[in-house]
C-alpha positions in Angstrom: -169.6 -6.3 62.8 -171.5 -9.9 63.5 -170.6 -11.2 67.4 -170.4 -15.0 68.0 -170.2 -16.3 71.4 -167.9 -19.3 71.9 -167.2 -21.2 75.0 -163.9 -23.6 75.6 -164.3 -26.9 77.5 -162.1 -29.5 78.2 -163.8 -32.8 77.7 -163.0 -36.3 79.4 -161.5 -34.5 82.6 -163.4 -33.2 86.2 -160.9 -30.4 86.3 -159.6 -27.6 84.2 -156.3 -27.7 82.0 -156.6 -31.7 81.4 -158.5 -33.9 79.0 -159.2 -32.6 75.5 -159.8 -28.8 74.9 -163.0 -28.5 72.3 -164.2 -24.9 70.9 -167.9 -24.4 70.7 -169.6 -21.6 68.3 -172.8 -21.3 69.9 -173.6 -19.1 67.3 -172.8 -21.0 64.2 -175.5 -20.4 62.0 -174.5 -18.7 57.9 -171.4 -19.3 58.3 -170.0 -21.7 55.1 -168.1 -23.9 55.4 -164.8 -22.5 54.5 -166.0 -19.9 57.3 -166.1 -22.5 60.2 -162.5 -24.2 58.4 -161.1 -20.9 59.0 -162.2 -20.3 62.3 -160.8 -24.4 63.3 -157.7 -23.3 62.4 -158.1 -20.4 64.0 -158.3 -22.0 67.7 -156.4 -24.5 66.6 -157.3 -27.3 68.7 -158.1 -30.9 68.2 -162.0 -30.0 67.3 -163.9 -26.4 66.9 -168.0 -26.9 66.5 -170.1 -24.9 65.1 -173.7 -24.9 66.6 -176.7 -24.8 64.2 -180.7 -25.1 64.2 -181.4 -28.5 64.5 -183.6 -29.6 61.4 -186.0 -31.3 63.5 -188.0 -29.0 66.1 -188.0 -31.9 68.8 -184.1 -32.5 68.2 -181.1 -29.9 70.6 -179.3 -28.5 67.4 -177.6 -29.3 64.5 -173.8 -29.8 64.7 -170.8 -28.9 62.4 -167.3 -30.4 63.6 -163.9 -29.3 62.5 -160.0 -30.7 63.4 -157.9 -27.5 61.8 -157.6 -29.9 58.7 -160.9 -31.3 57.4 -164.4 -31.6 58.5 -165.5 -34.8 60.6 -169.0 -36.4 60.0 -168.4 -37.6 63.9 -166.1 -36.7 67.0 -166.8 -38.5 70.6 -165.8 -35.3 72.2 -166.7 -32.5 70.4 -170.5 -34.7 70.7 -169.5 -35.0 74.5 -168.9 -31.1 75.2 -171.9 -29.7 73.3 -174.1 -32.2 74.6 -173.0 -30.9 78.5 -172.5 -27.4 77.4 -176.4 -27.1 75.3 -177.2 -28.9 79.1 -176.0 -26.4 80.6 -177.2 -23.5 78.6 -180.5 -24.7 79.0 -180.9 -25.5 83.1 -177.5 -23.9 84.7 -176.6 -24.8 87.8 -178.9 -26.8 89.3 -179.7 -27.1 93.0 -179.7 -30.7 93.5 -178.3 -33.2 90.6 -180.8 -33.3 87.3 -180.9 -35.6 84.4 -181.0 -34.2 81.2 -181.4 -35.6 77.4 -179.5 -34.1 74.3 -180.5 -34.8 71.2 -177.8 -33.9 68.3 -178.3 -34.1 64.7 -174.2 -34.7 62.9 -173.3 -35.4 59.5 -173.4 -39.6 60.7 -176.6 -38.8 61.7 -178.8 -38.3 65.0 -177.4 -39.0 68.4 -178.5 -39.2 71.6 -177.0 -38.3 74.7 -178.0 -38.0 78.3 -176.1 -35.2 80.7 -175.8 -35.4 84.0 -175.8 -32.1 85.5 -175.1 -31.6 89.6 -173.6 -28.2 92.2 -170.8 -29.9 93.0 -169.4 -32.6 90.5 -168.3 -31.4 86.6 -171.3 -32.2 84.0 -170.9 -35.7 82.5 -172.3 -36.6 79.6 -173.5 -39.7 78.0 -174.4 -40.6 74.2 -175.3 -43.4 72.6 -172.8 -43.9 69.5 -174.3 -43.3 66.5 -173.1 -46.4 64.5 -171.3 -49.8 65.9 -167.9 -50.8 64.3 -167.4 -52.4 61.3 -164.1 -54.3 61.0 -162.5 -52.2 57.5 -161.3 -55.4 55.0 -158.2 -55.5 54.2 -154.6 -56.7 54.8 -152.4 -55.8 57.3 -148.8 -54.6 56.7 -146.5 -56.6 59.1 -145.2 -56.3 61.9 -141.7 -55.1 60.9 -143.1 -52.2 58.8 -145.8 -50.9 61.5 -143.4 -51.4 64.4 -141.0 -49.1 61.7 -143.3 -46.1 61.5 -143.9 -46.4 65.4 -139.7 -46.5 66.2 -140.8 -49.7 68.0 -139.6 -53.0 67.7 -141.1 -55.3 66.2 -141.3 -57.6 69.4 -143.1 -54.6 70.7 -146.8 -55.5 69.1 -148.4 -56.9 70.0 -150.3 -58.8 73.0 -152.4 -62.0 74.3 -154.4 -62.3 70.7 -154.4 -58.8 70.2 -153.4 -57.9 66.3 -153.5 -54.6 64.4 -156.8 -53.9 63.4 -159.1 -51.0 61.6 -162.3 -50.5 63.0 -165.0 -47.8 62.2 -167.7 -46.2 64.2 -168.2 -43.4 61.5 -164.4 -42.6 61.8 -161.9 -45.4 60.9 -158.8 -45.5 62.4 -155.2 -48.6 62.6 -155.6 -50.0 66.5 -151.8 -51.0 67.2 -151.8 -53.5 70.4 -148.1 -52.8 72.1 -146.8 -54.8 74.8 -146.7 -52.0 78.1 -146.5 -48.5 78.9 -142.9 -48.4 78.6 -143.2 -49.1 74.1 -146.4 -46.7 74.1 -144.8 -43.8 76.1 -141.5 -44.0 73.0 -143.9 -44.1 69.8 -143.7 -42.0 67.8 -145.1 -42.0 64.4 -143.2 -41.1 61.8 -146.1 -40.3 58.7 -143.7 -41.7 56.0 -142.9 -44.3 57.1 -147.0 -45.2 58.1 -147.8 -44.0 54.3 -145.5 -46.5 52.6 -146.6 -49.5 55.0 -150.0 -49.0 54.4 -150.7 -46.9 51.3 -152.0 -43.5 50.2 -155.9 -45.3 50.6 -155.8 -46.8 54.3 -153.7 -44.5 56.0 -155.8 -43.6 58.4 -154.9 -42.2 62.2 -153.1 -45.2 64.9 -155.1 -45.6 68.0 -151.8 -47.3 70.3 -152.9 -48.9 72.8 -151.6 -51.3 75.9 -153.4 -52.9 79.2 -150.7 -51.7 81.5 -152.3 -48.2 82.8 -151.6 -45.4 85.2 -154.4 -45.7 86.9 -156.0 -48.9 88.7 -159.6 -47.7 87.4 -158.7 -48.0 83.8 -159.1 -50.9 81.4 -156.5 -49.4 78.8 -154.1 -47.0 78.3 -154.0 -45.2 74.7 -152.8 -42.7 72.6 -154.0 -41.4 68.7 -151.1 -40.2 66.4 -153.4 -38.3 64.0 -153.0 -38.8 60.0 -154.6 -36.3 58.0 -156.3 -34.0 61.1 -153.6 -31.4 61.1 -153.2 -31.7 64.9 -150.4 -34.5 65.5 -151.7 -36.1 68.5 -154.5 -36.2 70.3 -155.5 -36.3 74.5 -158.8 -38.4 74.0 -160.6 -39.8 71.0 -163.8 -40.6 71.0 -164.6 -41.6 67.6 -161.9 -44.3 68.4 -163.2 -45.2 71.4 -166.5 -45.9 70.0 -164.2 -47.6 67.1 -162.6 -49.3 69.6 -165.7 -51.5 70.9 -165.1 -53.7 68.1 -161.0 -54.5 68.8 -163.1 -55.4 72.0 -166.1 -57.6 70.4 -163.4 -59.2 68.2 -160.0 -60.4 70.7 -161.6 -60.3 73.9 -164.9 -61.8 73.0 -166.9 -60.2 76.3 -170.1 -62.3 78.0 -173.4 -61.4 77.4 -174.4 -58.3 79.1 -173.6 -54.8 79.8 -169.4 -54.4 80.4 -168.2 -51.2 81.4 -164.5 -50.4 80.4 -162.4 -46.9 81.3 -160.0 -45.6 79.0 -156.6 -43.3 80.1 -155.6 -41.0 77.0 -153.3 -38.0 76.7 -150.9 -38.6 80.0 -148.1 -38.4 77.5 -149.1 -35.2 76.3 -150.1 -33.6 80.1 -153.4 -34.0 79.4 -154.9 -37.0 81.5 -158.0 -38.1 79.7 -160.6 -40.5 80.5 -162.9 -41.8 78.3 -165.6 -44.3 79.6 -166.5 -46.9 77.7 -169.8 -48.7 77.7 -171.1 -51.9 76.1 -174.0 -54.4 75.8 -173.1 -57.8 73.9 -176.4 -59.7 73.4 -176.0 -63.4 71.8 -171.7 -63.4 71.3 -172.9 -60.2 69.3 -172.1 -56.0 70.3 -175.8 -55.1 70.2 -175.4 -51.2 71.9 -172.4 -48.8 73.3 -171.9 -45.6 74.5 -169.3 -43.0 74.8 -168.8 -40.8 78.2 -167.0 -38.1 80.0 -166.9 -35.3 82.6 -167.1 -31.6 80.9 -165.4 -28.3 82.9 -165.5 -25.3 81.5 -162.3 -23.1 80.7 -163.0 -20.1 78.9 -166.0 -17.5 76.9 -165.8 -14.9 74.5 -167.0 -13.8 71.6 -165.9 -14.0 67.3 -165.0 -10.9 66.1 -165.9 -9.9 62.2 -167.5 -13.4 61.1 -170.0 -13.4 58.1 
């Protein structure tokens, strides 16, 4: 009987039973795609990561990332969580704070993550996005159709100059600006109406956001409704936060330099999450972005009877 060690983490939070839960199977080598998908369905979390030996000896590990419904080429909270875990596995709990570098091979490409290990605070990891967000071309449905699919009024879609858009930084999302916290709290995705509005070829998951926030130091409040991942709603979506940098660049037109924005998500689910998005602009263009957050361990164990 093969035993494979796993750890369950809460990501984008500094306390247990908040943030986005993640299962990391540390002994993922030898599992085929079907077996990994089956194990991901068994955990039934937003994502499950399988750690495998890296192709290059200078890299830390290779990752395969699965939702209960399918494999992803890239995802933010698995990257943050696994980077933090691998650093903890290597260095343990230091007597004083240290910084570590973790290099991960994901389907989307190689990702570098900086990890801060601290004996007092939760481990914090931040990674350089593997690619900058690109706007996905195509005509958007009208506000009425989008509002109808979200159970809202057309007048509650959009604020300032923000309008619905689609951006991709490894995974594509429809970004829908919402009037405020009351409206975003009432939003409910109707998959049939969403599919009718966008068509099967472009029925990306939807990330709704507003400027009104629960926490005074947050810049945006958000929710992510799944379309095809098999999770319903996600407590914290790092891949969407990476693509959201394209929304900020398009509609807020930040000045050159470094900008930091905290995105709060998961509050409606009872899983408050805080995602740190750092963007760098040069000559009016988005030049780089990083996603970061805290990570805590909540469970460890072994999978039994795997191939």
